[in-house]
C-alpha positions as CSV (number, residue, x, y, z in Angstrom):
1,V,49.6,75.9,32.3
2,K,51.5,77.3,35.3
3,S,55.1,77.3,36.0
4,A,56.5,74.7,38.5
5,Y,58.1,77.3,40.6
6,S,56.4,80.0,42.7
7,D,57.5,83.2,44.2
8,A,57.9,83.9,48.0
9,Y,54.1,84.3,48.2
10,G,53.3,81.0,46.5
11,V,52.2,82.6,43.3
12,R,53.1,80.7,40.1
13,D,53.4,82.3,36.7
14,T,50.7,81.4,34.1
15,V,52.5,80.2,31.0
16,V,49.5,79.3,28.8
17,K,45.8,79.9,29.3
18,A,43.0,78.4,27.2
19,E,39.4,79.5,27.5
20,H,36.4,77.7,25.9
21,K,34.0,79.9,24.1
22,P,31.2,77.8,22.6
23,A,30.1,78.8,19.0
24,T,26.4,78.3,19.9
25,P,26.0,78.7,23.7
26,F,22.7,77.3,25.0
27,V,21.0,79.8,27.3
28,F,19.8,77.7,30.3
29,D,17.1,78.9,32.7
30,T,15.5,81.0,30.0
31,F,12.2,80.4,28.3
32,Y,12.3,80.3,24.5
33,T,9.3,82.0,22.9
34,D,9.5,79.8,19.8
35,P,9.7,76.0,20.1
36,S,11.6,75.9,16.7
37,K,14.4,78.1,18.2
38,F,14.5,75.7,21.2
39,I,14.9,72.7,18.8
40,I,17.7,74.4,16.9
41,A,19.5,75.3,20.1
42,L,19.2,71.7,21.3
43,N,20.6,70.3,18.1
44,A,23.5,72.8,18.1
45,S,24.5,72.5,21.8
46,F,23.8,68.9,22.9
47,L,24.9,65.4,21.9
48,V,22.1,63.1,20.7
49,T,20.7,60.9,23.4
50,E,17.3,59.2,23.8
51,E,16.2,61.8,26.3
52,L,17.2,64.6,23.8
53,V,15.2,63.0,21.1
54,Q,12.2,62.7,23.4
55,L,12.5,66.4,24.3
56,Q,12.8,67.3,20.6
57,R,9.6,65.4,19.8
58,L,7.8,67.3,22.5
59,A,9.0,70.7,21.3
60,S,8.3,69.8,17.6
61,A,4.6,69.0,18.5
62,M,4.1,72.6,19.8
63,T,2.8,75.3,17.4
64,A,1.7,78.9,17.8
65,K,-1.9,77.7,18.0
66,S,-1.2,74.9,20.5
67,E,-2.6,74.6,23.9
68,I,-0.2,73.3,26.5
69,G,-1.6,71.2,29.3
70,T,0.7,70.0,32.1
71,Q,0.1,67.8,35.1
72,D,3.0,68.0,37.6
73,D,3.0,65.9,40.8
74,G,6.6,66.8,41.7
75,F,7.9,63.4,40.5
76,S,6.9,63.5,36.8
77,Q,5.3,65.9,34.4
78,T,2.7,64.8,31.8
79,V,2.4,67.3,28.9
80,T,-0.5,67.4,26.5
81,V,-0.2,69.5,23.4
82,K,-3.5,70.2,21.6
83,R,-4.3,71.9,18.3
84,G,-8.0,72.7,18.3
85,E,-9.7,69.7,19.7
86,V,-7.2,67.2,18.4
87,T,-4.5,65.9,20.8
88,T,-1.3,65.8,18.8
89,A,1.1,64.7,21.5
90,E,1.1,63.4,25.1
91,V,4.5,62.9,26.6
92,K,5.3,61.9,30.2
93,L,8.5,63.5,31.2
94,K,10.7,62.5,34.1
95,P,11.2,65.2,36.7
96,R,14.8,65.5,35.6
97,C,16.3,64.6,32.3
98,K,19.9,63.7,31.7
99,L,21.4,65.5,28.7
100,V,24.9,65.9,27.4
101,P,25.6,69.6,26.6
102,M,28.7,70.5,24.8
103,R,30.2,73.0,27.3
104,T,33.9,72.3,27.0
105,F,36.7,71.7,24.5
106,D,35.9,69.3,21.7
107,E,38.9,67.2,22.7
108,A,37.6,66.5,26.2
109,A,34.9,64.0,26.9
110,P,31.5,65.8,27.4
111,V,29.8,65.5,30.8
112,E,26.2,64.5,31.3
113,S,24.1,66.9,33.4
114,E,20.6,66.9,34.9
115,F,18.0,69.4,33.8
116,L,14.4,70.2,34.7
117,V,12.1,70.8,31.7
118,R,9.4,73.4,32.1
119,L,6.7,74.5,29.8
120,K,4.4,77.5,29.9
121,Q,1.8,79.2,27.7
122,T,2.7,82.8,26.8
123,E,0.3,85.7,26.6
124,Q,0.6,85.6,22.8
125,G,-0.6,82.0,22.8
126,V,2.8,80.7,21.8
127,P,4.1,77.8,24.0
128,A,7.4,78.3,25.6
129,I,9.9,75.7,26.8
130,A,13.0,75.9,29.0
131,L,15.7,73.8,30.5
132,F,16.8,74.6,34.1
133,S,20.1,73.2,35.3
134,V,19.5,71.3,38.5
135,D,22.9,69.8,39.3
136,G,24.6,73.0,40.4
137,T,28.2,73.3,39.5
138,K,28.9,69.5,39.7
139,W,29.5,69.5,35.9
140,Q,32.3,72.0,36.2
141,G,34.4,69.6,38.3
142,Q,33.7,66.7,36.0
143,C,34.7,68.9,33.0
144,M,38.0,69.8,34.7
145,Q,38.7,66.1,35.3
146,S,37.9,65.4,31.6
147,I,40.3,68.1,30.4
148,K,42.9,66.9,32.9
149,N,42.6,63.3,31.5
150,W,42.9,64.6,27.9
151,L,46.0,66.7,28.8
152,Q,47.6,63.7,30.6
153,Q,47.1,61.5,27.6
154,A,48.3,64.2,25.1
155,L,51.3,65.3,27.2
156,G,52.3,61.9,28.6
157,S,54.4,61.7,31.7
158,A,56.7,64.6,30.6
159,V,54.5,67.2,32.3
160,P,52.6,66.7,35.5
161,V,49.0,67.8,35.2
162,L,47.2,69.2,38.3
163,A,43.5,69.9,38.4
């Protein structure tokens, strides 16, 4: 919250400043060495959607003795998870999945973002899975708008909200 008046240089005083620090921040663009850690991070940091459930199913099918096979044509990725000679899961993933991460204040409406899901086999034989953000900083502007809407609703017309 900034003051309505500025000094001769156009600088306004900051009256109140709030900063969101998530309790369980999800680390994007990083491969998780253990699919169970990935599933826990998903559950703690995202709202439940159909695409999140599909991603959890894929991650839960992977074990330390799994073999990950992927076919990627640039438009979709088919993932096959095998244990021994038995196929335990075959999932066709969209090139981008839309998920709703909790990256802002609980009071503000969460913003859907697009992610690229990538899998790889580690040297230790443990499958790894990662989410890469592919919508740039678009989500930040949408989050600011969501916070602005909440502030306007909470404060009413008594205080003008600029964002």
